[in-house]
NUTIKOL-172591 format. One record per residue: residue in one letter; x, y, z of N, C-alpha, C, O in turn. Coordinates in steps of 0.05 Angstrom, whole numbers, plus 5000, padded with zeros to 4 digits. Atoms other than C-alpha are relative to their C-alpha. Last residue first. Layout:
% residues N
aXYZXYZXYZXYZ/...
***
This chain:
% residues 505
x498450225006115064933323499349914969500549734958/x501450175011112365583346501649824990503949904987/x499050065026116565853404498549854981498249624989/x498150175009111765933463501049934968499649854950/x497850114981108866353506502449834992504549775003/x497849755005103966743454502149835013503949824997/x498750045022101365963453501450264994503450264980/x501349845031098066063518502149974982504349984992/x500850185033100265593574499350084981498849914964/x501950225003101666063634500149864976501249984957/x500350284985107666343672497849804990497549574999/x498650235001110166733617499149805012499249575003/x501950125029104567293617501349635002500049425004/x501250034992109067453682497149844989495449694999/x499150334972114967453660497749985004497449774990/x499150305013112267943593500249815022498649625023/x502650115008108768473644500649694978499449474979/x501850214993114568463673498549824997498249585001/x498550245000118168793614498649815034498349575030/x500450175025112569273610501149724997499949524989/x502550145004113569453676499249904979498049694981/x499350245015121269703668496949785002497049554994/x501549905015121870413688498549724985497249754964/x500349775024119370153746502650114991504050195009/x499150115025118969493778500550294980500550304955/x497250074998118069743850501249954975503649984974/x497349765000112970133829501349834996501949774972/x499450035026108969443812502550214995504550204981/x497750175001106469323884502249934980503949764982/x498549894968101869943884502549804999504749914996/x497249774998100269713817501450105016503850165012/x497350075019098369063839500850244982503150254973/x497850084981094469363897502149804988504049704999/x498749824985090269793848501949895021503450065030/x498149865018088769283796501550235023504050275023/x501049825000087668733855500750224979503250254978/x501750115028091268093842497950215002496050134988/x502649885000096868263900498049964973499449974952/x501049745009101567803885497150045003495049914998/x500749914975102067083917500450305006500750405029/x498249974988104566773848500550175026502750275030/x498750304992097966393825503150095013504249905025/x500550204979094466993845502349755002503549655021/x500049854978098667513803499349825032500549825053/x497350174986098866963747500250095037500549955057/x499750234995091867093744502549795005502849575015/x501850014963091467843753499849685003499349615027/x498249934976096967813693497950035025499050055047/x496950084993092867453644501350085022501449915040/x500950304990086267733657502249905006503149895029/x500250195023088468413642500649775015502349735032/x502250105010086868963689500049814983497849794973/x501150084972093569183720498049824999498049625014/x502750125012096969133644498149975024496649775022/x500850204976103169633654496849934989495250074976/x502550124993106470133608499049725012500449535006/x502050034972112970273635498449934990498049704999/x498150184992118170063570497949935026497449715034/x500049824970112870543532501449825014499849645012/x496050084993115070303454499350105027500950295031/x499149795010108170673418502849955022504350135029/x500749855029104670053388502150235008503650294989/x499150055029106669563437500550204984502750244973/x497050235007106569833502500849854988503049744994/x498449794986102570513495502149785006504549825003/x499049885026097570033453502450205005503450304985/x498950175021096369593507501550124975503550034963/x496750164992096470093563501049834976503349834969/x498549705004090670553520502349835011504349824996/x499849965024085969833505502750205005504750124992/x498750245005087369603589500550044961502649944952/x497550004988085670333614501749724988504249734988/x498750104966079670333582502750024997504050064977/x497950075001077570623505500149965031499250165042/x499250215005070170493484503349915011504149685011/x501550144994069271213463500849794998502149744977/x501150275021075371523454498249915020498649895044/x501749735006078872123508497249834978495049934979/x501750054988082771543530497450105004495550025018/x501150295007087071543466497349965022495349845013/x502249975026086972303464499349715003496949645000/x501949775001090272293535498449904980496649754985/x501850134987094571693520497850155006495750035002/x500550225019098171973456498149885029495949815021/x501949895027099372663500497749744983495349764979/x503249924986101972203554499150154989496750124995/x501750284992106771833502497850105028495849975034/x499549914975108772413452498249765028495849705028/x502349944986108872043397500950125024502950065037/x498849694994115472113346497950065017497550305017/x497550024983114971313333500850245017502550235035/x498550025011107271443312503250015011503550155031/x498350234986100871463331502550034979502350084955/x497750055012096672093308501849855012502949975030/x497550184978089972233325501249934984500449874961/x501249954969085772803292501649885021502549985041/x497249774984089972643228499050135027500650265040/x500349655002083172563179502350075021502650315027/x499549865034084671823175500050294995501550384978/x496650015016087271693244499950024972501850064956/x497749804996080772013272502449884989503950054980/x500449715011075971673227502450075006504350084990/x499950015021079070993244500250274982501950354966/x497050095001078971013315500450074980501450304983/x498349854995071271273310503350035002504450255001/x500649825018069470783270501150185010503350245000/x498750065017072570213319499850294973501850384962/x495750024992070370413373500450074988500650324987/x499649755000062870513340502750205019503450435023/x500649965022062669753332500950394989502250474969/x497549965013065169683399499850114972501350304966/x498149844984058969973420502449914992503750094981/x499149765008055569583369500850275012500650495000/x500949864995057868903377498450364998500250524992/x498849944973061768613325496850135014494950195001/x501350154989060768363254500550005032501649815043/x498550034971062469013225498049795019495849845030/x498350145010058869063159501749835020502449605017/x501350154997053769553193501549714993500749525008/x499450094975059770043197497749705000498849505009/x502150044990060270033117499849915033500549685039/x502450225007066670173102498150085016498250255033/x501550065019070570763083498349814998496849784979/x501949874990074170873149498150084977496750284980/x502550074982077470283139498250195004496050115011/x501850215017080970453071498249975018495850005011/x502349815019082971153106498649774987496249824980/x502549864981085570793169498550054979496149994980/x499949804985090370413123497350145009495250124997/x500649745014089569623108500150275015499750255039/x502750024977094069103126498750304988499850494976/x498849704971098469023067497949985021495949845019/x501149755008095868273024501750225026502750155048/x501149975033097667602999498750345007497450474990/x500849744998102367263049499050124977500050094955/x502849974993102366533039498950235003496550265003/x501850114979110466433024496450005002495949834986/x498450204984116666512976498449925027499449785045/x499050305023112966782908501749805029502349565026/x498550194979109067312959501249764992500849555004/x498150185010106167832915501949895019503750025028/x497050045004101968332948499949764988497949624987/x498350294997094568542953502549974995503250164980/x498149925020092369252988501449704990503049585004/x497050055001087869033043501650064972500549914956/x498849764999080769263051502350104986502750314974/x502349775013075668683038502350244995502450334972/x501150055033080768153048498750184982498950214957/x497750015009084268543116500749934964502350024947/x499349825006078468603145501550074983500950284970/x501649905019076667963141500250274986499850324962/x498850115024083567783167497350114980497650224958/x497749945018082968253224499549854974499350014955/x501149784999075467943252502350194991501150384981/x502149965014078767283251498250294985497650314961/x499150085034085367423273497349964990496850164976/x499449785009080667723342501449964970500450074951/x502149835008076367133341501350244995500450374976/x501750165029082366673353497550244981497650304957/x497849995027085967103399499649914976500349994953/x498150105002079067143439501750064986501250234969/x500650265007074367643457503149895000505150005010/x502250194992073868203498498749754991496749634998/x502049914968076968773464498649765002497049684985/x498950224984082368433407498350055025498549905044/x501550225008078468903346501449725021501049495012/x502849915006080369513381498349625003496949485018/x502150064976086569203392498350105010498250105035/x500150324981087469053329499950055026498249925038/x501550145012086569823303499249715007496949655011/x502549934993090970083353498049874990496749735006/x500550174970096169613325496550075017494549925021/x500150294989095469803259498749915024496649815030/x503349985002095470523277499249794993497249725005/x502649994989102270343291497450075015496550065038/x502249824999105470023250497350025013495049935012/x498849825021111969603256497450204986497950294964/x501549965032108969283313502050174984503650334995/x501149795007111969073388498750024971497749804964/x499249985026114568473425497550224994495350245005/x503449805011116068723489499749914970501250014953/x500049785018123368263499497050044999495549844995/x503049935014124967743545499250274995499350445012/x500449875023132267713566497550074986497450244968/x499349655002132367213622499950114968499549974948/x501149975033128366503623501150224995499550354980/x500550295024129466153683499750044968499349904949/x496650175004133766693723498449724981499649554968/x497749795001128067223716501749834987502549834964/x501349905026121866823734502650024977502849864958/x499050245008126166653795498649944974499349734962/x496950085002127567343811499749744994501949644989/x500249915023119367633800503449744995503749584977/x501250155021117367383867500950024972500049824961/x499350294993123567573902498349894985499249734968/x502750104991123268273872500049645000500249484981/x499149844982130668593857496849855010496949855034/x498850184985130968113800499150005034498949815049/x502150215002126668573757500149825023498149765037/x502049884980131969163764497749805013497049825037/x500149964986136468663738498450205021498150175045/x500150174979133068443689501250015029500149865046/x502650034997132369103656499149745019497349755037/x501649814986139069313658497049915004496150015024/x499350024972141368653630499450245019498950185042/x501950084995135868743572502049885034500949785054/x497650044985138669313547498649805017496749895031/x501249954966132969433491503749875013505749795001/x498249824990135569523418500150065021501350265028/x496750135005132868853392501150355014503050285027/x499149774972125869113416502149924999503049895022/x498050274996123768523359500650165026500450035047/x501750274996117769033330501649755023500249585035/x500949914982123669573339497649825002497449755025/x498649974965128769243304498350135024499250125047/x500550364994123069003242502450055031502149935052/x502850104989122069753240499749765010498049695027/x501349934979128869993230497749905014497649865038/x499350044978130269513187500150145023500650025044/x500150354991124669653136501449985023500150025043/x502750094989125870353140500349795011501349735033/x500049944977133570313119497450045020497650005044/x499250164988131369913063501150095020501249915036/x501949944972125370383038502449735015501249565029/x500549714985129570692980498949965031498950125050/x496149954995131769982951499650235019500750205041/x498149745007123770002928501449985017500350025039/x499649955026119769342919501050264992500950344969/x500749704996122969072984499450024970500949914954/x500450005036124268342995498350295000496250335012/x502149735007127668383061499849934971501549864954/x500149885029130467763093498450164989496050134992/x501949875005132667803169500350044968501950184957/x499550065028137167273214497250224984495050214995/x501949985018136967603284499749944966499650144951/x500649785006143267513321496449944987495349724987/x499449854996146867113367500150244982501750434981/x498849974981143966493377500950225007500850275031/x497050165001139166563315500750025030499050125045/x498050014976132266753312502549884998502649664987/x499550204991128566843242502049915024504149815016/x498649964972124867413218501049805010499149705022/x499450284988122467423146501749925027504049835024/x497750004975120968163125498649645005496449545004/x500650274979116168283066502450005016504350155010/x498050144998115769013028499849745023498449765043/x500450224990112169572998501949735002503349664983/x500650165008112970182966499149795025497949875045/x499249955039116270872971499349794991500149784967/x499949705014114371053049500350044969499950254956/x497249845001113770373066499050314991497050394980/x500849735012107869853085502250155003503550125023/x499549734986110469233113499050164975499250104951/x498949845033108468463086500250255025499450225049/x502249785005109767953147500650204988502950294986/x499449885028114767353156496850155010495050075024/x502549794991115867023231500250164971502550234965/x500549774998121066443210497450235001495650214984/x498749924979121765773226500850235002502550295019/x496750115000120465483161501650135016504050185011/x499150205022113265903158503149945011504450095025/x498050144995110366323211500049754979498249594975/x499750395010105666763175501649945016502850155022/x498950214981102367503178501249774997500149644979/x497949684992099068013135503149795008505349784997/x500149775010095167443103502350194997503850254979/x499150145034092667093157500050154978498150314974/x501949915007093767593229500249844965501949894948/x498849995035099067303269496749964983495149774985/x501649775010096867283340500150154971499450374962/x503250054990099366683367499050164980497950064959/x500450225015106366823312496449925007494649884991/x500249835026108267503344498449774983496849874967/x501649845008107067253409498850084975496550144968/x501850204994111266603399497450225001495550174986/x501150075031116467113364497349775005496149694985/x499849805020117267483428499649864969498549984951/x502049875000115366943476499750234985497550334985/x502450114999119866493459497450085000495649974987/x502449945022125566863430496949935012494950075005/x502050214998129266973497497649994972495550114970/x501550045005135167463487497949674995498449474982/x500650195014141267523525497350124987496650354995/x500850324986144367853495499750035032501250185045/x499050084985144168533462500249775013497949745019/x502249914991141768513379502250005034504549915030/x498450174972144968413322497850125016495850255009/x501049714982140368463256501649895031501549675042/x499550084971144067983211499250215012500450425007/x499049844974141568103142501049935017501449695011/x500750244973138067743074503750225015505850325005/x498350074991136268123019500449915022498549885038/x499750094972131368062962502450025021504349915010/x498949834980130568532905499549895029498650025047/x498849725007128768012852499650185025497750115038/x502149745001126667352887501950294997503650395013/x503150145001131866782863498550255003498650424985/x500150115022140266832876496949995000496349855019/x500350255020142066942941498650184979498050414981/x502950105000143567652976500349794968501149834946/x500249955030150767653008497049915002495949765018/x499450185026150367723084499650044971498450244964/x501750005009150368283137501349764975503649754965/x499350155031154568393192497749884984496049764997/x501449955022151568783244499949884983497949854969/x502850084989154768373308497350104973495249984970/x502049864974160968443270498649904996498249754977/x497849784985165467983216497750025022496449845032/x500350074978161767393185501350135021502250025041/x498849884987160367483116500049955029497949855037/x500449774983157466943077501550115012503549975016/x500750074974160566583021499350275014499850515008/x501550264996162166622947498349905033496749725036/x502650085015162767302939498349754997496049714990/x499450205024169467452979496350014995494650095012/x502050154993168168213001500949654985501649624961/x498150184975174568672997498349735002499649535010/x497850275009172168802924501349945021503149785020/x501150205023165569182941502649724999502649475004/x500950134982168869632992498449754990497949575006/x497350154982174569822943497449795024497849565030/x499150275013168869942888501249885021500749645026/x502250235001165170372948500449784980499149574983/x501049945025172570812959496949774995497649544999/x500850195019174470623025497850114980495550174984/x497649995002176471033084500949854978503349794976/x498550294994170670773112502050054995503649935010/x500350084974167171483131502249715002503549645022/x499749864975170071973083500349865033501749915053/x496350084993170971403027500950185034502650125051/x499050344998163371273031503350025007504749895024/x500450024972162272093041500049725009500049665033/x498049794976165672232982499249875032500749805050/x498250115007162971672930502150175028504150105040/x499350264985155771832953502949905007503349795028/x500450024976156272562949499549755012499649705036/x497849904994159072522882500149945032501949825044/x498450265001153572022857501950145013503049965026/x499450005012148372582883502149784994502449655014/x501249815023142572652929502449944971501149884951/x497149785013144472092969498850214977497450164957/x501249744998138871702995501350254991500550494991/x499649974975140771032999499050285009498050345031/x502250144979136770822937501750055029500749915047/x502749964998140571362901497449855021495549945035/x500249744989146871192914497850085004497150125028/x500250074976145170422905500450335008499050405026/x502350094985143070582837500050035027498250165037/x502049785010149270932818497249975008495950165018/x499649914986153770382840497850265005496950335026/x498049795006151069872799500250215023498350195039/x501949695014146669422839502850114991504950105004/x498449935018150568692853499150274984499550314960/x501250025035147568632916501750094994503450225006/x502350215004149368552997499349904969498949674962/x498750174996156768933003497249734996497749494993/x498650035007154169642974501849604996502949514977/x501250045012147169573001503449924975503449734959/x502050214999149069513067500249884960501049664951/x497850125003154970013059498749654994499749464983/x498450035025150170483023501849785003502849674983/x501950065019145170423083501649904974501349684964/x500050334999150670513134498949864974500149694962/x498750025001152071233099500649675010502249524999/x500350125036145071383091502449784997501949574986/x502550245012144871303168499749934968499049734957/x498650184995151171713180498149754990498549554976/x497450175019148872213135500649765008501049594991/x501750105024140872283179502849904983502849664975/x501250274987145472353244498949834979499349594978/x497350144992150173003207498149625009498849424997/x498950025021143273323186502549744990502649574972/x502050145009139873243249501349824966501349594957/x502749965006145473503290498049814980498449574981/x500349995028151773203321497550064989495949894995/x497749925012154973123384499350134974500950284962/x498450205022150172733409502050174994503950065004/x500350304987146973083472501449784987502249584999/x498949994968148873853461499749615007501249505023/x496650015005148173713377501150035036503349965043/x498050245002141273373395503550054992505349894991/x500950234977138373933431501149724995501949565012/x499049954971140974563393500549755016502649695028/x497350055007138674243323502350025022504349885023/x499650305007131974123346503049934996504249725003/x499650134987131474823374500149714993500549585014/x496549974984134175033313500049855025501949715032/x497950115007128774713274502550095015504649975019/x497849835024124075003311501949884992503449805010/x498049854986119274503351501150144983500550074960/x501849814998112074143336502550185021502250265044/x499849994968115373413336499650305011500350325034/x501050204991112473313265500450075035498550095051/x503850005002113673963244499249775011497149815024/x500849804981121073983270496950075005495550165023/x498750114964123173353230498350205019496550105033/x501250184996119373623163501149875022499249755032/x502249924987124074263173498249785006497849765030/x499949984975130073753178498150225011497850255036/x498249814985128473473119499650035022497949905034/x501549734995121473143089502850165009502250405009/x502449905014124072503055498750265002497650384983/x499949995023131572413086497350024980498050064957/x497749915011130072683149500350004973499750204960/x502349785009123772283159501750154991501350174966/x499249845034127971713143498450175010496250115001/x502150075026125171203203500650164980499150094961/x500750395008131071163242498249954984498349764968/x498650015013130972033247500849734991501449724967/x500549895020124471903274501950034979501149984956/x501650125009126671533325498850014968498649834951/x498850185012131972013345498749764981499949684961/x498549915025127272603343502049784991502449754967/x501149945025123372283390500650064976499649974955/x501150255008129072103438498049964980498549794963/x497649965020132272903432497549654992496049634972/x500049825039124873193437502249775005501049584995/x499749775001122772643508500950044969500749884950/x502649795021119472083509501450225005500150355022/x500349754999125871553530497750124982497350064959/x502050094965125570753540500150365001499350425023/x502550205004127170693453498450035035496249955041/x502049915005132271193454496749904993494750004983/x501649695001135971033500497450114990495450205001/x502650104990137070303477498550265013496150295013/x500049974973142670563433497649975021496150165019/x501149744995141970253372500650065028501049885045/x502849974997146069603359500050225009502050315019/x500949974979152369783330497749925001496349944981/x501650225003153169683253499949895033499749655037/x502149925005156870313247497049805006494649875005/x502149754973162070193296497350054983495350104997/x502649855013164869613242497850075020495749965026/x502850144985169269143290497650174994495550195008/x499550294994174869053238497950025016496249845013/x501550195019174469583189500349785013500849585000/x499150254994174070133242499349824986496949764986/x500050194995169870753215502449775007503649764986/x501050205023174171373202499049725016500549625033/x499450254999173772003250498649814986496249814981/x497050055016174072633231501349794999503449734988/x496749894988170273003281502049924988504350014991/x500049695000163872943245502150135006503050354997/x499749915028164572233233500850335003502950454996/x496450034998166072133317500450104959502350224950/x498549904988159072523328502849964988504350144980/x499549685016155572133275501450235006502250394988/x498750055025157771433304500050304984501850424973/x501650105030154371723367502049934986504250034994/x502950105005155371963434499749824980498449624984/x502449895009162672043436497449854999497149614994/x502950115006169471863465497650094995497250275012/x502349874989176471943469496749914994495849724982/x503550025002181871493474499550315011500450455029/x500450025032190271603462496850024993496050114972/x500649755007189771753539500550034961500350244948/x502049884981188271083556500050374986498150504976/x499049924970192970673513497750315012497350514999/x498049844994189870363460500750125025499550085046/x501249704993185669713464501750115000503749995007/x498149884977188769153428498150235004496850354987/x497249894995184269003371500550025030498750015047/x498150134998177268593377503150025002504449845012/x498050025030173069193381501449825012502149865035/x499250244997167969093442501649954972501249764957/x497950154980167469793458501149754993503549724998/x501850064977165670043389501149845018502949675013/x501250294993170470373347497949825024498149865048/x501849934978173471063317498649634998498349484979/x502150215007178771063274498750055024499550195043/x502249905010183871723274497349834987495949904968/x500950065026189971343283498050074990497349954970/x497650165016192771663337499749954978500950084961/x498749765006186471963366502650014978502950164959/x496250014999183271393376502050214979502950214956/x498549895022175771503378502750015009503650135029/x496849974991171771003422500950194973500150144951/x497350115025164671013411502050135012502050335027/x498149765010158471033462501349864986501049624982/x500449724978151270723492503350144978502850314962/x502649895009151670293413499850195017499550425008/x500149995027155769703442497350124994495150034997/x500849794999155769713515500550174974501150404973/x501149844986153969063524499250325003497250435010/x502049945018159068833479497350135011496550324997/x503250114993164268873535497950074983496950294987/x501650085025170968853507498149955008497349725004/x501450205000174068933577498649764977498049524979/x498250284993178769403561498649734999499249554983/x498150015025173769863523501549765012501249535004/x500950165019168669773585502249924970502549694961/x500750354991173969913631498549944983499549754970/x497650125005175670573590500549735008502049574997/x499250065037169270833578501049844997500349654983/x501750224998168170793663500249834975500249584972/x498550154989174371213671497149704994497449464995/x497550175012172171623617501349805016503149675005/x499350094987165571823640503049854996503449615002/x497549784985163272363593500949785020500949955038/x497349895012161071813543501950195008504250254999/x498450244988156271573594502550044986504750004997/x497549875004152472213574501749815015502649895037/x498750255010145371843549503050215006503850344986/x498949925026140372293592502149825000502849695020/x497950085000135072193644501750004968500649994946/
***
């Protein structure tokens, strides 16, 4: 599957004329007469079709010499759902670029993580997205710079380096080229006494109080049902690392340059995100990981349309459309927690994890809540005494093998993981059966087609709904739900009264 929507001119023109926000992030409209590019839902009067051309990415528009529209702010569109639903080279590269790898390790580092040459990476990205990895990373730096200019009172020099620019001159030139305004002009345009309420990704001013705190709006494609998404994260929260407080899911973040705390609150048309960072260079990575955890780049209309074709799932989708898959900010952390949750209750899994956090996690300060630690690294967990683990000997062996392989690099789980390869490596570990591997694939690796036919909750829901309840028969029936079986899991789980299915009060 390839994102070639920008080549279908007739389809793109119809989307622009209807101002259909569903297609924001799928493609970008460049206006030949004004040399400005927009999102499909831009509120201005659409240009004549002969004056429009279409690109697959904001970076491609910028590389072709177009400037971002000041009305619709296309650089703040939700990301293309393609990158989270695909497992090919381009999608894995895009997930890594979103995680800041090019800024930290350069294109050679990106290529090394993917196992390809830099020339192969550049050729494939250019062919599909109209821009290479450097241009894509530059577009992300420009967006980060804009966030910091508009949401903080930081000096421009500090913003330049926090956003990843090598020099102040490059920062000034890039911002002027992309937004047709200097950094100072961008800041001067904004009222300082009220929140900005522009396009879907518009940010709001950082309030006084906690140093390094930023308030942002994270856009998504509607509809979004927050019940199981935030319910799952809150019900399984590890004390000290996660909490539900004042209507927000809060958790600590281990980031490339430091650490942070994210507070995420569901709103009707966006997710309110408050980030407190020890190093502002981590801003784009923190945003990317929060979006990924909440599955905000999903296309719920496409998912629900497919699942509605099943007469058993159709009423569940109609009742609460837009369910997302709750994911994670740290793939290795989730794998450890999946092992801790094998054949025990949610409460017991949280208790096990909390003990490890207290003993081996790095302490953090949280003046706004009750968070106390970062989740322990695999290296820290690999050093513990196995006899200290209050679990059966076989699960203890599973745990110690997993953390040892994560610590020494034998097993790597990340946004760039090749899904089939990661599954095979996990299945080869002692104590890893289909359920553990599939739940890691679904929630850590982000596979939208991961399925849990052996899960007790799924089998119980299937039986109550009149679906086949044996794993083999249910898997055969679920073939019609592909490639969105992970979303079908959320709808099936939601038939139960477990706390994971309800927004905390």
